[in-house]
N, C-alpha and C positions, 0 to 999 in steps of 0.2 A: 671293435667291430667297425670296419670302414663305412664311410657314408655311401659308398657306390656299390656296396654288395647287399645291404639290408636297408633298403630305403623306403621311408613310410611316405609314399607319394599319393596324391589324390587322382590316380588314374585307375581305370577298369583293368581287370586281368586280361592277359592275352589268352584267348581261348582257342588259338589255332591247334590243329591236331599234332603239331611238332612235340616229339618226346623230349621232355626237359629232365627226365630221370637222371642221366649222367651229370648234368649241370647241377642238379640239386645235390647229388651226392658229392660233387667237388665242393659246392658251397659249404656243405656240412663238415667235410674234411678240413676246409680252411678255417672254419669257426668253431671246430670241435673243443679246442682248449677252452674257450670262453663258455660254450654251452655246457661243458663238463661240470662247471661249478654249480649249475642249477640244481637245486634240491627237488624241485617239482618234476613230475613226469612231463616229458615232451616228445613231440613227434614232428617230422617235417613231411608235409602233404604236398602232392603235386596238384595241378589245377583240376584234375579229375576227381580229387578227394582221396587218392590212394596214399597210404603211408610208405614213404621211401626210406626214411631213417627214423630211429627212436632210441631213447635210452633205457637202461635197466629199470629205472622207476616206472616207465611206461609199460614194460613187460609185467613188472609186479602188480601194478594197478589193474591190469587186464587178466592177470593170472595166466599169462600165455607166453610161450617162448617166441623169439623172433622168427623161427622157422614157420610157426603156425600163423603169426601175424602176417608175414609176407606171402603166406599161401592164399590168404584172403585179405588183401591189404586195404580194402576200403575202410575209411574211417568209421562208416556206419555199421560195419559188419559186426563189430564187437560191442560198439557203444551206441545204444539206443536212447535218444533224447531229443529235446526241442532244439539243442545246439548241434547243427550239422554243418558241413562245408558251405551249403547253400546260405545258411544263415549269416555267416561271417562274409561270404562273397557279397551278400546283399548290402551289408553295412560298408564294405570297401567300395562298392559301385556308387554308393551315395556320397563318397568323398571323405569318409572317416578313415583315419590312418591305422586304426586299431579296433579290436573287437575284445568285449569282456562280458561274461555272463556269470553272475555270482549265484551260488547255491542251486546248481542246476541239478534237478533229480534225473539221474541217469540209470539205465539197466545195462549192466555188463554181461555180455554172454560168456559163459564159462566153458573153456576148452572145446567150443564148437558144439557143445550139447545143448539139450532143451533147457537145462538149468541156467539161472542167471541169479545175479545179486543187484540190489538197489543201493546206489551210494550217491553222495551229494558232492559235486565238484565245483571249483571256480575254473572256468575255462577261459583262456585269453588266446588271442591270435593276432599275428602281424604278417603282412605280406613280405615275401622274400623276393629279391631282385638280383639279376646278374650284374657284372661289372658294366654291361652296356645298358643298364636300366631296363632290361627285359624282365617282365614278371615270370618268375619260375614257379611259385607255390607259396606255401604258408607255413610259418613257424607256430605250433600249437602248444601251450602249456596247460597242463591239468593238475590241479591241486585237490587232493582228496581232503574234504572238511566234514566227512561224515561223522566222526567221532566228536568233533567240536560242535557240530550241529546237534547231535544227540545230547550232549551234555547241556547245551543251551536250552533245548526243548524240556529236558528234564527239570532244569532249574525253573523255568517258566511254569511247568506243570505243578512243581512243588510250591511255588509261590500262590498259584491259583488255588491249590488245594487248602492251603493255610488261610486264604481270604474267603473261601466258599463254604456255605452251609451244606452239609453232606445230603440232607434230604431233598431240599428245594433247588439246590444249585444256584441260588441267589448268593449275594454277599452276606457274610456272616455279621454279627453284632459289632465285633472288634474292628473289622474293616469299615463298616458303615460309619461308625463314630469317627474313625481316622479320616475317612473321605469327607465327612461333614465339616471337621476341623480345617481341612485344606480348602474346601469351598468357601467357608466363612472368611478365611484369609484372603482368598482371591476376590471375592465380591467387594471387600473393604477397599481393595486397590482399584478396582474398575467401577465402583459406585453403582453396582446393579442389585436388584433384589434377589433374595434366596428364600425359596419355600420348601418346607418338608411336609410330607403326609404320613400319618401312621394309621394303620388299619388293624382291627381285631375281628377275627371270624366270630359271628354271633352264635351263641349256644354251642360252642365247640365241644364242651364236656358232654353235652347231650349226644353230639355225633359219636363220640367215643363209646359212651355207655349204650347207645341204641344199635350202632352198626359195627362196632369194635374198633380197635386201635389201627388196624390195617386200613380201615375206611377213613379213620381220622387222618392218617398219613397221605391217603389218596386225596383227600380234600385240600390238605396243605399244598400238596404238589400241584394241584389244579389252580389254586388261587395264585401261586407263584408263577406258574406258566402264563396265566392270564395277565398278571401284573407285568411280567417281563415282555410280553407281546404288545402291551398297550403303551409302553413308556416311549418317550421321545429321545432322540439322539442327545446325549449329554446328561440324561437322567440316570440315576444309579438306585436300583432296587435292592433291598436287603431283607433278610429274615431277622427280626429283632429279638426273637425268642418265644418259644411256644407257639401260639397261634397268631402272634403279632408281627406285622410287616412295617417296613419304612420305605419311603420314596423320597430321594433327595433331588430337588429340582432347581438348579441354577437359573438365573435370569428369568424368574417366574414370579409375578406379583401375586397379591391376595386373590384377586379376580381369577387369575390364571390357575392358581391352586385349586380353587373351588371348582373350575370346570374340569380339571384332570380328575379331581376326587369323585365328582359326581358321574363323570363318564365311567370311572372304574367301579363305582358302587352298582350303577345299573348293569354293567357288564357281569358282575358276580351274581347279581339278583336274577338275571335271565339266563344264566348258565345252567345247563342241564348236566348235573353231576351224577354219574352212575358208578356203582360198585356192586360186583357180583349180582347183577341184575336188578339192583334196587336203586331208586332214584333218591338222592339225598338233597333236600331243600337247603339253600345256602344263601345267607346274606352277610354283609360285613358293614361294621361301623367305622367311621373315618373322622380323624381330626386333622386340621392343618395349622400350621404357624408360619408366618412370613416375617423376614428380617429385612428392614430397609436401613441402608447405611445413613446414620444421622448426618445433617448438614453441620459444617463448622465444628467437627469433632476431630481432635488430632489422633485419638486412638479409638477408632470405631469398636474394636474388640472389647473395649472396657465396658460397653453398653451391653454385650451379649456373649455368651459362650455356647459351645456345642450342646452342653448339658442343659443350659438355660432354655435353648430353643426347643430341645426335646422335651423338657418339662412343660413348656407351653403347649406343645403339641399333645402331650399326654393329658393335660387338663381338658382340652378340647375333645380328645377321644373319650375321656371319661364322661363328658357331658353328653356325647352322642349315645354312648352306651345306656346311660341312666335317663335318657329322655325318649327312649322308645326304640332304640337300636335302628340298624338299616338306614342310617343318615350320616350326613357330614356336618360337623360343627367346626367352626373357625375360632381360634383363640382370640383374634381381634374383635369378634363379635359377642363374646362371653359378657354377661352382666359383671359389673365390677365386684360385687360381692362373691362372685365365683372364681375370682382371679387372685392368686397369691403371688408374691414376688418370686419368679422363677430363679433368680440369682440366689435365693435362700434355700432352694430345693436341693 
């Protein structure tokens, strides 16, 4: 393609009322052998946004014949999306030589009827010039990535399902443990504290026995929702099994962990949980544990593991349950006689 026919210049389009249709058709004829090797759909559009030329792939994408396309030739007639001739002209007017929009959600009008299809496209456009450097229109390519996008979305959804607890929609135990291991490795590199909080709904068996298992599920979903709504950016909440929950808090000190835990405990205590017209009283016991990277240690992970940190937190939670419930205990504040070596747990 010669430099004087399709030139990517930083000048605004010529918007005179002159009809450049024949010149655009001549341009297309001149460059058709090169355009013919394009696998994507393409169309040549004049300065008013009307399609002057297109390939078979463009017809297939729109599910229209050339006759129908040229009967209502404006680009927006069949394709409804945020990507319009105005959008790429705006980019060109600002001095950019090309336009590209990835994963554009578009609605394609089918055969002029009310029916339409939703697709995802990669749309690209470059300005077209005459031999005299006169702006004639735009070459637009459209790549259909609907199937690839759907496959990617299904893959993401599958991963999310495998990492998510079905009842509460929090992370499941397997993912929570995996995430904690990653965070421990990270904090050892950046030398920042890491805290975890574990919570256990008080008298949960009594909730099931008194109000039924559906009420118990409602309670767990309520606790999960309140936990998810209260966490900070970067924290990860999970259901650790039964009525037990975990919160992983990077860059959080012992003091910070206590603040988070107490705020959540009070949130649960003050929550009005109703099920089938009955109010269910609800409290939660919480334990926290904090890992500080030891100074002058070549291998900080030798000092702690994810299981050891969880064991520490479990001891604190046990103390909270057996010292009256509806309270927060921290592993670091436990009496020495109540602390076992978590690495042996």
